[in-house]
py3Dmol code that shows the C-alpha trace and the ligand (Angstrom):
import py3Dmol

protein = """\
ATOM      1  CA  MET A   1     -30.909 -15.730  -9.347  1.00  0.00           C
ATOM      2  CA  ILE A   2     -28.508 -17.533  -7.302  1.00  0.00           C
ATOM      3  CA  GLY A   3     -27.565 -20.923  -8.350  1.00  0.00           C
ATOM      4  CA  ARG A   4     -29.231 -20.668 -11.780  1.00  0.00           C
ATOM      5  CA  ASP A   5     -26.032 -22.019 -13.450  1.00  0.00           C
ATOM      6  CA  ASN A   6     -25.644 -24.818 -10.971  1.00  0.00           C
ATOM      7  CA  GLU A   7     -27.565 -27.735 -11.802  1.00  0.00           C
ATOM      8  CA  GLN A   8     -27.050 -29.618  -8.680  1.00  0.00           C
ATOM      9  CA  THR A   9     -27.983 -26.960  -6.227  1.00  0.00           C
ATOM     10  CA  PRO A  10     -31.693 -26.631  -7.291  1.00  0.00           C
ATOM     11  CA  HIS A  11     -32.699 -25.274  -3.670  1.00  0.00           C
ATOM     12  CA  LEU A  12     -30.959 -21.982  -4.441  1.00  0.00           C
ATOM     13  CA  GLY A  13     -32.654 -21.373  -7.508  1.00  0.00           C
ATOM     14  CA  ASP A  14     -36.202 -21.162  -8.630  1.00  0.00           C
ATOM     15  CA  SER A  15     -37.047 -18.072  -7.464  1.00  0.00           C
ATOM     16  CA  VAL A  16     -40.453 -16.829  -8.765  1.00  0.00           C
ATOM     17  CA  LEU A  17     -39.349 -13.327  -8.862  1.00  0.00           C
ATOM     18  CA  ASP A  18     -35.674 -13.795 -10.147  1.00  0.00           C
ATOM     19  CA  SER A  19     -35.673 -11.190 -13.008  1.00  0.00           C
ATOM     20  CA  ALA A  20     -37.281  -8.618 -10.664  1.00  0.00           C
ATOM     21  CA  LEU A  21     -34.389  -9.065  -8.186  1.00  0.00           C
ATOM     22  CA  ASP A  22     -31.742  -8.310 -11.046  1.00  0.00           C
ATOM     23  CA  SER A  23     -30.966  -4.717  -9.994  1.00  0.00           C
ATOM     24  CA  VAL A  24     -31.546  -4.983  -6.130  1.00  0.00           C
ATOM     25  CA  PRO A  25     -28.633  -4.108  -3.840  1.00  0.00           C
ATOM     26  CA  VAL A  26     -27.834  -6.924  -1.387  1.00  0.00           C
ATOM     27  CA  GLY A  27     -25.185  -6.215   1.402  1.00  0.00           C
ATOM     28  CA  ALA A  28     -22.427  -8.574   2.177  1.00  0.00           C
ATOM     29  CA  ILE A  29     -20.058  -8.798   5.376  1.00  0.00           C
ATOM     30  CA  GLU A  30     -17.197 -10.684   5.656  1.00  0.00           C
ATOM     31  CA  ALA A  31     -16.574 -10.533   9.486  1.00  0.00           C
ATOM     32  CA  GLY A  32     -13.199 -11.980  10.031  1.00  0.00           C
ATOM     33  CA  GLY A  33     -11.210 -12.183  13.391  1.00  0.00           C
ATOM     34  CA  THR A  34      -8.781  -9.180  12.497  1.00  0.00           C
ATOM     35  CA  LYS A  35     -10.497  -7.446   9.465  1.00  0.00           C
ATOM     36  CA  PHE A  36     -14.245  -6.748   8.568  1.00  0.00           C
ATOM     37  CA  VAL A  37     -14.902  -6.523   4.629  1.00  0.00           C
ATOM     38  CA  CYS A  38     -18.366  -4.847   3.791  1.00  0.00           C
ATOM     39  CA  GLY A  39     -19.780  -4.859   0.389  1.00  0.00           C
ATOM     40  CA  ILE A  40     -22.676  -4.380  -1.881  1.00  0.00           C
ATOM     41  CA  GLY A  41     -23.524  -6.712  -4.702  1.00  0.00           C
ATOM     42  CA  SER A  42     -26.278  -7.755  -7.063  1.00  0.00           C
ATOM     43  CA  VAL A  43     -27.960 -10.884  -7.694  1.00  0.00           C
ATOM     44  CA  ASP A  44     -25.428 -11.931 -10.443  1.00  0.00           C
ATOM     45  CA  GLY A  45     -22.670 -12.082  -7.940  1.00  0.00           C
ATOM     46  CA  GLU A  46     -20.941  -8.965  -8.898  1.00  0.00           C
ATOM     47  CA  ILE A  47     -19.322  -6.780  -5.807  1.00  0.00           C
ATOM     48  CA  HIS A  48     -20.119  -3.308  -6.794  1.00  0.00           C
ATOM     49  CA  ASP A  49     -18.387  -1.584  -3.886  1.00  0.00           C
ATOM     50  CA  ARG A  50     -16.548  -2.747  -0.779  1.00  0.00           C
ATOM     51  CA  ILE A  51     -14.937  -1.275   2.129  1.00  0.00           C
ATOM     52  CA  SER A  52     -12.531  -2.858   4.835  1.00  0.00           C
ATOM     53  CA  PHE A  53     -11.485  -1.960   8.310  1.00  0.00           C
ATOM     54  CA  PRO A  54      -9.726  -3.462  11.439  1.00  0.00           C
ATOM     55  CA  THR A  55     -12.005  -5.737  13.762  1.00  0.00           C
ATOM     56  CA  GLY A  56     -12.125  -3.823  16.962  1.00  0.00           C
ATOM     57  CA  PRO A  57     -14.746  -3.864  19.943  1.00  0.00           C
ATOM     58  CA  PRO A  58     -17.943  -5.349  18.579  1.00  0.00           C
ATOM     59  CA  GLU A  59     -20.214  -2.244  18.956  1.00  0.00           C
ATOM     60  CA  GLU A  60     -17.810   0.058  17.251  1.00  0.00           C
ATOM     61  CA  THR A  61     -17.174  -2.490  14.480  1.00  0.00           C
ATOM     62  CA  LEU A  62     -20.731  -3.063  13.770  1.00  0.00           C
ATOM     63  CA  ALA A  63     -21.306   0.724  14.071  1.00  0.00           C
ATOM     64  CA  GLN A  64     -18.888   1.269  11.072  1.00  0.00           C
ATOM     65  CA  ALA A  65     -20.627  -1.481   9.043  1.00  0.00           C
ATOM     66  CA  ILE A  66     -24.071   0.149   9.733  1.00  0.00           C
ATOM     67  CA  ASP A  67     -22.425   3.468   8.825  1.00  0.00           C
ATOM     68  CA  TYR A  68     -21.349   1.854   5.254  1.00  0.00           C
ATOM     69  CA  PHE A  69     -24.757   0.373   4.491  1.00  0.00           C
ATOM     70  CA  ALA A  70     -26.922   3.369   5.851  1.00  0.00           C
ATOM     71  CA  GLY A  71     -28.849   4.975   2.942  1.00  0.00           C
ATOM     72  CA  ARG A  72     -27.689   2.315   0.250  1.00  0.00           C
ATOM     73  CA  GLY A  73     -31.033   0.640   0.152  1.00  0.00           C
ATOM     74  CA  VAL A  74     -29.711  -2.838   0.678  1.00  0.00           C
ATOM     75  CA  GLN A  75     -32.724  -5.411   0.424  1.00  0.00           C
ATOM     76  CA  ALA A  76     -30.944  -8.201   2.289  1.00  0.00           C
ATOM     77  CA  ILE A  77     -27.626  -8.774   4.171  1.00  0.00           C
ATOM     78  CA  GLY A  78     -25.435 -11.790   4.221  1.00  0.00           C
ATOM     79  CA  VAL A  79     -23.062 -12.235   7.059  1.00  0.00           C
ATOM     80  CA  GLY A  80     -20.175 -14.871   7.135  1.00  0.00           C
ATOM     81  CA  SER A  81     -18.601 -14.265  10.449  1.00  0.00           C
ATOM     82  CA  PHE A  82     -15.705 -15.653  12.611  1.00  0.00           C
ATOM     83  CA  GLY A  83     -16.846 -17.799  15.315  1.00  0.00           C
ATOM     84  CA  PRO A  84     -18.010 -20.032  17.035  1.00  0.00           C
ATOM     85  CA  ILE A  85     -21.291 -18.559  16.151  1.00  0.00           C
ATOM     86  CA  ASP A  86     -24.887 -19.828  17.006  1.00  0.00           C
ATOM     87  CA  LEU A  87     -26.560 -21.089  13.808  1.00  0.00           C
ATOM     88  CA  ARG A  88     -29.330 -23.267  15.169  1.00  0.00           C
ATOM     89  CA  ALA A  89     -32.683 -22.479  14.035  1.00  0.00           C
ATOM     90  CA  GLY A  90     -34.999 -21.500  16.849  1.00  0.00           C
ATOM     91  CA  SER A  91     -32.179 -20.742  19.365  1.00  0.00           C
ATOM     92  CA  ALA A  92     -32.515 -17.654  21.656  1.00  0.00           C
ATOM     93  CA  LYS A  93     -28.958 -16.928  20.799  1.00  0.00           C
ATOM     94  CA  TYR A  94     -29.289 -17.435  16.940  1.00  0.00           C
ATOM     95  CA  GLY A  95     -27.364 -14.918  15.263  1.00  0.00           C
ATOM     96  CA  PHE A  96     -24.794 -14.531  18.377  1.00  0.00           C
ATOM     97  CA  VAL A  97     -21.138 -14.980  18.452  1.00  0.00           C
ATOM     98  CA  THR A  98     -20.691 -17.656  21.271  1.00  0.00           C
ATOM     99  CA  THR A  99     -17.611 -18.633  23.001  1.00  0.00           C
ATOM    100  CA  THR A 100     -14.605 -16.665  21.162  1.00  0.00           C
ATOM    101  CA  PRO A 101     -11.675 -15.489  23.246  1.00  0.00           C
ATOM    102  CA  LYS A 102     -11.728 -12.445  21.243  1.00  0.00           C
ATOM    103  CA  VAL A 103     -12.187  -9.643  23.716  1.00  0.00           C
ATOM    104  CA  GLY A 104     -15.707  -8.215  23.912  1.00  0.00           C
ATOM    105  CA  TRP A 105     -17.068 -10.586  21.033  1.00  0.00           C
ATOM    106  CA  ALA A 106     -18.353 -13.587  23.360  1.00  0.00           C
ATOM    107  CA  ASN A 107     -21.860 -13.780  23.495  1.00  0.00           C
ATOM    108  CA  PHE A 108     -22.270 -10.610  21.295  1.00  0.00           C
ATOM    109  CA  ASP A 109     -25.588 -10.269  19.384  1.00  0.00           C
ATOM    110  CA  PHE A 110     -24.185  -9.637  15.986  1.00  0.00           C
ATOM    111  CA  LEU A 111     -27.381 -10.173  13.939  1.00  0.00           C
ATOM    112  CA  GLY A 112     -29.557  -8.468  16.301  1.00  0.00           C
ATOM    113  CA  THR A 113     -27.477  -5.502  16.218  1.00  0.00           C
ATOM    114  CA  LEU A 114     -27.808  -5.325  12.551  1.00  0.00           C
ATOM    115  CA  ARG A 115     -31.506  -5.848  12.714  1.00  0.00           C
ATOM    116  CA  ARG A 116     -32.081  -2.948  14.909  1.00  0.00           C
ATOM    117  CA  SER A 117     -30.786  -0.777  11.974  1.00  0.00           C
ATOM    118  CA  PHE A 118     -31.868  -2.682   8.972  1.00  0.00           C
ATOM    119  CA  ASP A 119     -35.035  -4.498   8.758  1.00  0.00           C
ATOM    120  CA  VAL A 120     -34.398  -6.888   5.950  1.00  0.00           C
ATOM    121  CA  PRO A 121     -33.681 -10.523   5.408  1.00  0.00           C
ATOM    122  CA  TYR A 122     -30.283 -11.911   6.744  1.00  0.00           C
ATOM    123  CA  GLY A 123     -28.133 -14.724   5.714  1.00  0.00           C
ATOM    124  CA  TRP A 124     -25.914 -15.821   8.535  1.00  0.00           C
ATOM    125  CA  ASP A 125     -23.189 -18.531   8.575  1.00  0.00           C
ATOM    126  CA  THR A 126     -19.586 -19.193   9.580  1.00  0.00           C
ATOM    127  CA  ASP A 127     -16.859 -17.132   7.383  1.00  0.00           C
ATOM    128  CA  VAL A 128     -15.567 -20.528   6.094  1.00  0.00           C
ATOM    129  CA  ASN A 129     -19.101 -21.863   5.239  1.00  0.00           C
ATOM    130  CA  ALA A 130     -19.696 -18.600   3.532  1.00  0.00           C
ATOM    131  CA  ALA A 131     -16.538 -19.113   1.542  1.00  0.00           C
ATOM    132  CA  ALA A 132     -17.361 -22.591   0.778  1.00  0.00           C
ATOM    133  CA  TYR A 133     -20.741 -21.311  -0.529  1.00  0.00           C
ATOM    134  CA  GLY A 134     -19.232 -18.706  -2.742  1.00  0.00           C
ATOM    135  CA  GLU A 135     -16.943 -21.161  -4.159  1.00  0.00           C
ATOM    136  CA  ALA A 136     -19.761 -23.782  -4.919  1.00  0.00           C
ATOM    137  CA  ILE A 137     -21.782 -21.026  -6.400  1.00  0.00           C
ATOM    138  CA  TRP A 138     -19.375 -19.002  -8.632  1.00  0.00           C
ATOM    139  CA  GLY A 139     -15.829 -20.379  -7.831  1.00  0.00           C
ATOM    140  CA  ALA A 140     -13.821 -23.359  -8.112  1.00  0.00           C
ATOM    141  CA  ALA A 141     -16.557 -25.810  -6.933  1.00  0.00           C
ATOM    142  CA  ARG A 142     -19.230 -24.344  -9.367  1.00  0.00           C
ATOM    143  CA  GLY A 143     -21.486 -26.952 -10.615  1.00  0.00           C
ATOM    144  CA  LEU A 144     -20.546 -29.651  -7.748  1.00  0.00           C
ATOM    145  CA  ASP A 145     -22.792 -30.511  -5.071  1.00  0.00           C
ATOM    146  CA  SER A 146     -19.940 -30.770  -2.286  1.00  0.00           C
ATOM    147  CA  CYS A 147     -16.922 -28.982  -1.289  1.00  0.00           C
ATOM    148  CA  VAL A 148     -14.748 -28.501   1.696  1.00  0.00           C
ATOM    149  CA  TYR A 149     -13.041 -25.114   2.026  1.00  0.00           C
ATOM    150  CA  TYR A 150     -10.077 -24.281   4.285  1.00  0.00           C
ATOM    151  CA  THR A 151      -8.580 -20.887   5.348  1.00  0.00           C
ATOM    152  CA  ILE A 152      -5.249 -21.264   6.616  1.00  0.00           C
ATOM    153  CA  GLY A 153      -4.107 -17.774   7.834  1.00  0.00           C
ATOM    154  CA  THR A 154      -3.943 -16.615  11.539  1.00  0.00           C
ATOM    155  CA  GLY A 155      -6.278 -19.327  12.525  1.00  0.00           C
ATOM    156  CA  VAL A 156      -7.586 -22.441  10.349  1.00  0.00           C
ATOM    157  CA  GLY A 157     -11.015 -22.905   9.624  1.00  0.00           C
ATOM    158  CA  VAL A 158     -12.933 -25.399   7.548  1.00  0.00           C
ATOM    159  CA  GLY A 159     -16.176 -24.889   5.787  1.00  0.00           C
ATOM    160  CA  VAL A 160     -18.333 -27.699   4.447  1.00  0.00           C
ATOM    161  CA  TYR A 161     -20.919 -27.775   1.503  1.00  0.00           C
ATOM    162  CA  ALA A 162     -22.449 -31.137   1.262  1.00  0.00           C
ATOM    163  CA  GLU A 163     -25.181 -32.473  -0.979  1.00  0.00           C
ATOM    164  CA  GLY A 164     -26.005 -28.934  -1.993  1.00  0.00           C
ATOM    165  CA  ARG A 165     -26.199 -27.365   1.531  1.00  0.00           C
ATOM    166  CA  LEU A 166     -23.822 -25.820   4.101  1.00  0.00           C
ATOM    167  CA  LEU A 167     -23.208 -28.224   6.924  1.00  0.00           C
ATOM    168  CA  HIS A 168     -24.175 -27.150  10.411  1.00  0.00           C
ATOM    169  CA  GLY A 169     -24.832 -30.053  12.566  1.00  0.00           C
ATOM    170  CA  LEU A 170     -24.426 -29.630  16.432  1.00  0.00           C
ATOM    171  CA  LEU A 171     -22.901 -26.286  16.041  1.00  0.00           C
ATOM    172  CA  HIS A 172     -20.838 -26.040  12.971  1.00  0.00           C
ATOM    173  CA  PRO A 173     -17.647 -28.100  11.635  1.00  0.00           C
ATOM    174  CA  GLU A 174     -14.616 -26.971  13.684  1.00  0.00           C
ATOM    175  CA  GLY A 175     -11.966 -28.818  11.338  1.00  0.00           C
ATOM    176  CA  GLY A 176      -9.328 -26.476  12.135  1.00  0.00           C
ATOM    177  CA  HIS A 177      -9.034 -28.141  15.667  1.00  0.00           C
ATOM    178  CA  LEU A 178      -8.677 -31.796  14.509  1.00  0.00           C
ATOM    179  CA  ARG A 179      -5.669 -33.601  15.946  1.00  0.00           C
ATOM    180  CA  LEU A 180      -3.382 -35.039  13.378  1.00  0.00           C
ATOM    181  CA  ARG A 181      -0.503 -37.642  13.058  1.00  0.00           C
ATOM    182  CA  ARG A 182       2.495 -35.668  13.950  1.00  0.00           C
ATOM    183  CA  HIS A 183       5.297 -35.161  11.521  1.00  0.00           C
ATOM    184  CA  PRO A 184       8.176 -37.498  12.405  1.00  0.00           C
ATOM    185  CA  ASP A 185      10.701 -34.459  12.432  1.00  0.00           C
ATOM    186  CA  ASP A 186       8.546 -32.102  14.526  1.00  0.00           C
ATOM    187  CA  THR A 187       9.085 -31.522  18.055  1.00  0.00           C
ATOM    188  CA  PHE A 188       6.955 -28.157  18.189  1.00  0.00           C
ATOM    189  CA  ALA A 189       4.544 -28.283  21.028  1.00  0.00           C
ATOM    190  CA  GLY A 190       1.701 -26.367  19.121  1.00  0.00           C
ATOM    191  CA  CYS A 191       0.141 -23.134  20.107  1.00  0.00           C
ATOM    192  CA  CYS A 192      -3.694 -23.771  20.170  1.00  0.00           C
ATOM    193  CA  PRO A 193      -4.724 -22.429  23.243  1.00  0.00           C
ATOM    194  CA  TYR A 194      -7.363 -25.333  23.744  1.00  0.00           C
ATOM    195  CA  HIS A 195      -5.327 -28.220  22.115  1.00  0.00           C
ATOM    196  CA  GLY A 196      -1.756 -27.348  21.571  1.00  0.00           C
ATOM    197  CA  ASP A 197      -0.862 -29.445  18.579  1.00  0.00           C
ATOM    198  CA  CYS A 198      -4.002 -29.509  16.673  1.00  0.00           C
ATOM    199  CA  LEU A 199      -4.046 -28.495  13.048  1.00  0.00           C
ATOM    200  CA  GLU A 200      -4.472 -24.975  13.866  1.00  0.00           C
ATOM    201  CA  GLY A 201      -1.840 -25.051  16.649  1.00  0.00           C
ATOM    202  CA  MET A 202       0.577 -26.532  14.192  1.00  0.00           C
ATOM    203  CA  ALA A 203      -0.020 -25.012  10.775  1.00  0.00           C
ATOM    204  CA  ALA A 204      -1.714 -21.532  11.388  1.00  0.00           C
ATOM    205  CA  GLY A 205       0.495 -18.352  10.726  1.00  0.00           C
ATOM    206  CA  PRO A 206       1.062 -17.690  14.337  1.00  0.00           C
ATOM    207  CA  ALA A 207       2.359 -21.632  14.600  1.00  0.00           C
ATOM    208  CA  LEU A 208       4.871 -21.011  11.665  1.00  0.00           C
ATOM    209  CA  GLN A 209       6.202 -17.816  13.418  1.00  0.00           C
ATOM    210  CA  ALA A 210       6.393 -19.518  16.798  1.00  0.00           C
ATOM    211  CA  ARG A 211       8.203 -22.451  15.323  1.00  0.00           C
ATOM    212  CA  TRP A 212      10.576 -20.808  13.078  1.00  0.00           C
ATOM    213  CA  GLY A 213      10.955 -17.422  14.499  1.00  0.00           C
ATOM    214  CA  VAL A 214       9.897 -15.439  11.606  1.00  0.00           C
ATOM    215  CA  PRO A 215       6.670 -15.257   9.705  1.00  0.00           C
ATOM    216  CA  GLY A 216       5.921 -17.677   6.942  1.00  0.00           C
ATOM    217  CA  HIS A 217       6.159 -15.214   4.012  1.00  0.00           C
ATOM    218  CA  GLU A 218       9.867 -14.736   5.208  1.00  0.00           C
ATOM    219  CA  LEU A 219      10.836 -18.351   4.850  1.00  0.00           C
ATOM    220  CA  ALA A 220      12.286 -19.546   1.432  1.00  0.00           C
ATOM    221  CA  ALA A 221      10.523 -21.977  -0.626  1.00  0.00           C
ATOM    222  CA  ASP A 222      12.734 -24.688  -0.039  1.00  0.00           C
ATOM    223  CA  HIS A 223      12.746 -24.281   3.881  1.00  0.00           C
ATOM    224  CA  PRO A 224      11.952 -27.615   5.764  1.00  0.00           C
ATOM    225  CA  ALA A 225       9.213 -25.640   7.309  1.00  0.00           C
ATOM    226  CA  TRP A 226       6.885 -26.107   4.096  1.00  0.00           C
ATOM    227  CA  GLU A 227       7.297 -29.922   4.098  1.00  0.00           C
ATOM    228  CA  ILE A 228       6.134 -29.829   7.776  1.00  0.00           C
ATOM    229  CA  GLU A 229       3.404 -27.251   6.962  1.00  0.00           C
ATOM    230  CA  ALA A 230       2.021 -29.519   3.954  1.00  0.00           C
ATOM    231  CA  HIS A 231       2.266 -32.655   6.233  1.00  0.00           C
ATOM    232  CA  TYR A 232      -0.553 -31.304   8.705  1.00  0.00           C
ATOM    233  CA  ILE A 233      -2.618 -29.795   5.855  1.00  0.00           C
ATOM    234  CA  ALA A 234      -2.520 -32.954   3.859  1.00  0.00           C
ATOM    235  CA  GLU A 235      -3.231 -35.174   6.862  1.00  0.00           C
ATOM    236  CA  SER A 236      -6.324 -33.016   7.629  1.00  0.00           C
ATOM    237  CA  ILE A 237      -7.433 -33.212   3.964  1.00  0.00           C
ATOM    238  CA  ALA A 238      -7.100 -36.995   3.949  1.00  0.00           C
ATOM    239  CA  ALA A 239      -9.384 -36.813   6.858  1.00  0.00           C
ATOM    240  CA  ALA A 240     -12.136 -34.769   5.268  1.00  0.00           C
ATOM    241  CA  VAL A 241     -11.779 -37.168   2.166  1.00  0.00           C
ATOM    242  CA  LEU A 242     -12.413 -40.191   4.201  1.00  0.00           C
ATOM    243  CA  LEU A 243     -15.130 -38.524   6.468  1.00  0.00           C
ATOM    244  CA  LEU A 244     -16.893 -36.383   4.032  1.00  0.00           C
ATOM    245  CA  SER A 245     -16.206 -37.594   0.510  1.00  0.00           C
ATOM    246  CA  PRO A 246     -16.162 -34.098  -0.927  1.00  0.00           C
ATOM    247  CA  ARG A 247     -15.904 -33.579  -4.525  1.00  0.00           C
ATOM    248  CA  ARG A 248     -13.321 -30.703  -4.287  1.00  0.00           C
ATOM    249  CA  ILE A 249     -11.123 -29.324  -1.671  1.00  0.00           C
ATOM    250  CA  ILE A 250     -10.236 -25.588  -1.749  1.00  0.00           C
ATOM    251  CA  LEU A 251      -7.328 -23.855   0.025  1.00  0.00           C
ATOM    252  CA  GLY A 252      -7.514 -20.282   0.916  1.00  0.00           C
ATOM    253  CA  GLY A 253      -6.005 -17.982   3.578  1.00  0.00           C
ATOM    254  CA  GLY A 254      -3.058 -16.056   3.964  1.00  0.00           C
ATOM    255  CA  VAL A 255      -0.547 -18.998   4.419  1.00  0.00           C
ATOM    256  CA  MET A 256      -1.620 -20.280   1.062  1.00  0.00           C
ATOM    257  CA  GLN A 257      -0.353 -17.283  -0.806  1.00  0.00           C
ATOM    258  CA  GLN A 258       2.905 -19.240  -0.690  1.00  0.00           C
ATOM    259  CA  GLU A 259       2.144 -20.940  -3.901  1.00  0.00           C
ATOM    260  CA  HIS A 260       4.849 -23.523  -3.737  1.00  0.00           C
ATOM    261  CA  LEU A 261       2.888 -25.089  -0.817  1.00  0.00           C
ATOM    262  CA  LEU A 262      -0.138 -26.307  -2.715  1.00  0.00           C
ATOM    263  CA  PRO A 263       2.048 -28.815  -4.996  1.00  0.00           C
ATOM    264  CA  LEU A 264       3.428 -30.104  -1.539  1.00  0.00           C
ATOM    265  CA  ILE A 265       0.312 -30.536  -0.076  1.00  0.00           C
ATOM    266  CA  ARG A 266      -1.158 -32.456  -3.074  1.00  0.00           C
ATOM    267  CA  GLN A 267       2.013 -35.007  -2.994  1.00  0.00           C
ATOM    268  CA  ARG A 268       1.622 -35.427   0.749  1.00  0.00           C
ATOM    269  CA  ALA A 269      -2.370 -35.922   0.504  1.00  0.00           C
ATOM    270  CA  ALA A 270      -1.944 -38.457  -2.110  1.00  0.00           C
ATOM    271  CA  ALA A 271       0.603 -40.281  -0.083  1.00  0.00           C
ATOM    272  CA  SER A 272      -1.574 -40.407   2.957  1.00  0.00           C
ATOM    273  CA  LEU A 273      -4.623 -41.552   1.100  1.00  0.00           C
ATOM    274  CA  ASN A 274      -2.286 -44.311  -0.660  1.00  0.00           C
ATOM    275  CA  GLY A 275      -4.885 -45.021  -3.247  1.00  0.00           C
ATOM    276  CA  TYR A 276      -7.532 -46.409  -1.309  1.00  0.00           C
ATOM    277  CA  VAL A 277     -10.378 -44.002  -2.395  1.00  0.00           C
ATOM    278  CA  ALA A 278     -11.060 -45.115  -5.899  1.00  0.00           C
ATOM    279  CA  ALA A 279     -12.332 -41.912  -7.694  1.00  0.00           C
ATOM    280  CA  SER A 280     -10.974 -40.692 -10.839  1.00  0.00           C
ATOM    281  CA  GLU A 281     -10.796 -37.094  -9.256  1.00  0.00           C
ATOM    282  CA  LEU A 282      -8.177 -38.280  -7.060  1.00  0.00           C
ATOM    283  CA  ALA A 283      -5.903 -39.442  -9.851  1.00  0.00           C
ATOM    284  CA  GLU A 284      -3.454 -37.254 -11.857  1.00  0.00           C
ATOM    285  CA  GLY A 285      -1.807 -35.971  -8.724  1.00  0.00           C
ATOM    286  CA  LEU A 286      -4.643 -34.335  -7.386  1.00  0.00           C
ATOM    287  CA  GLY A 287      -4.138 -31.275  -9.457  1.00  0.00           C
ATOM    288  CA  GLU A 288      -7.917 -30.849 -10.134  1.00  0.00           C
ATOM    289  CA  TYR A 289      -8.840 -31.873  -6.669  1.00  0.00           C
ATOM    290  CA  ILE A 290      -7.073 -29.850  -4.109  1.00  0.00           C
ATOM    291  CA  VAL A 291      -7.033 -26.199  -5.652  1.00  0.00           C
ATOM    292  CA  ALA A 292      -6.661 -22.524  -4.927  1.00  0.00           C
ATOM    293  CA  PRO A 293      -9.928 -20.473  -4.615  1.00  0.00           C
ATOM    294  CA  GLY A 294     -11.747 -19.822  -7.882  1.00  0.00           C
ATOM    295  CA  LEU A 295     -12.588 -16.441  -6.327  1.00  0.00           C
ATOM    296  CA  GLY A 296      -9.181 -15.374  -5.127  1.00  0.00           C
ATOM    297  CA  THR A 297      -9.243 -13.466  -1.983  1.00  0.00           C
ATOM    298  CA  GLN A 298     -12.968 -12.927  -2.714  1.00  0.00           C
ATOM    299  CA  SER A 299     -14.505 -16.028  -1.576  1.00  0.00           C
ATOM    300  CA  GLY A 300     -15.732 -14.966   1.749  1.00  0.00           C
ATOM    301  CA  LEU A 301     -17.228 -11.715   0.570  1.00  0.00           C
ATOM    302  CA  ARG A 302     -18.925 -13.328  -2.315  1.00  0.00           C
ATOM    303  CA  GLY A 303     -20.119 -16.110  -0.206  1.00  0.00           C
ATOM    304  CA  ALA A 304     -21.267 -13.516   2.160  1.00  0.00           C
ATOM    305  CA  LEU A 305     -23.313 -11.921  -0.794  1.00  0.00           C
ATOM    306  CA  ALA A 306     -24.656 -15.322  -1.687  1.00  0.00           C
ATOM    307  CA  LEU A 307     -25.893 -15.853   1.827  1.00  0.00           C
ATOM    308  CA  GLY A 308     -27.824 -12.388   1.448  1.00  0.00           C
ATOM    309  CA  ILE A 309     -29.255 -13.291  -2.013  1.00  0.00           C
ATOM    310  CA  ARG A 310     -30.583 -16.684  -0.738  1.00  0.00           C
ATOM    311  CA  ALA A 311     -32.225 -15.054   2.253  1.00  0.00           C
ATOM    312  CA  LEU A 312     -33.726 -12.581  -0.389  1.00  0.00           C
ATOM    313  CA  GLU A 313     -35.088 -15.259  -2.169  1.00  0.00           C
ATOM    314  CA  GLN A 314     -36.408 -17.184   0.297  1.00  0.00           C
ATOM    315  CA  SER A 315     -38.233 -14.020   1.765  1.00  0.00           C
ATOM    316  CA  ARG A 316     -39.672 -13.136  -1.488  1.00  0.00           C
ATOM    317  CA  SER A 317     -40.867 -16.739  -1.915  1.00  0.00           C
ATOM    318  CA  GLY A 318     -42.488 -16.764   1.235  1.00  0.00           C
ATOM    319  CA  LEU A 319     -40.037 -19.318   2.965  1.00  0.00           C
ATOM    320  CA  GLY A 320     -38.942 -16.903   5.660  1.00  0.00           C
ATOM    321  CA  ASP A 321     -35.324 -15.956   6.093  1.00  0.00           C
ATOM    322  CA  SER A 322     -32.688 -18.479   6.901  1.00  0.00           C
ATOM    323  CA  SER A 323     -32.934 -18.236  10.609  1.00  0.00           C
ATOM    324  CA  LEU A 324     -36.659 -19.615  10.110  1.00  0.00           C
ATOM    325  CA  SER A 325     -35.811 -22.118   7.539  1.00  0.00           C
ATOM    326  CA  GLY A 326     -32.664 -23.531   9.211  1.00  0.00           C
ATOM    327  CA  ILE A 327     -30.730 -23.880   6.038  1.00  0.00           C
TER     328      ILE A 327
END
"""
ligand_1 = """\
1
ZN
Zn -7.211 -26.472 18.604
"""
view = py3Dmol.view(width=600, height=400)
view.addModel(protein, "pdb")
view.setStyle({"model": 0}, {"cartoon": {"style": "trace"}})
view.addModel(ligand_1, "xyz")
view.setStyle({"model": 1}, {"stick": {}})
view.zoomTo()
view.show()
């Protein structure tokens, strides 16, 4: 049963049928802008089988996912999707990808397409909220009632888990597009098509490539790129700490595979906060506070599994699936 080891997330647990669910297969989809990962897992959080393929046109891509799950007996499916997506309970467009510039995906009925093949409960959230959820249930924020999860890769996404639930609000948080104080040595204009020099425009993988002429993984650990990179990520973390007061910050995504970046970000975030927030978690160099994902590169898929398990539990306990409960 999801959350049974997580005392601070009681809404996830207390299923009346938990033991009956232990062997039930649950589907998970981590729908990224460049890659889809599909898996089949169980209520204990284990992924037993997985497949990945490039994200192409929506109908073709969903057909591959549907082929994968066909005949596997999944009793629920959780989806963590790139966005923006519609998460509003009761919305006619619930389950749709909305305004993405990704060709063919704008206004696509993602969940409806799956529903036509599998009549099961669905969990549905952003890829980064799913990752935050996976980390809260089984990863680096296990046992905590809040965390903020960043993915810093081809784009920047920010998922928010607050007081034991995923934060949606008006649409869902879009913290990757915050505008931040510019690094004093940085003259790069930024490459976000909407904002230019927002966090994504300054710090995602394409920004590293555009600014320095080579991909991030080709830049040496002592290259000045990393201090500038750390500056923008740290500025956004300071904003998240001040605005949301999360108990932990988790940094994932391809750019964060550069292991020398994390200590730089901690230093910069500490400098930016300058001791103002008086919490013991923020002492000791932030080493326990700003961390790598506890689930490695699996946060998104495991989080999608958690969304599926939650939808199954809600369904079996008569609460309906997450589209109706609005969680
Ligand atoms: Zn932007």
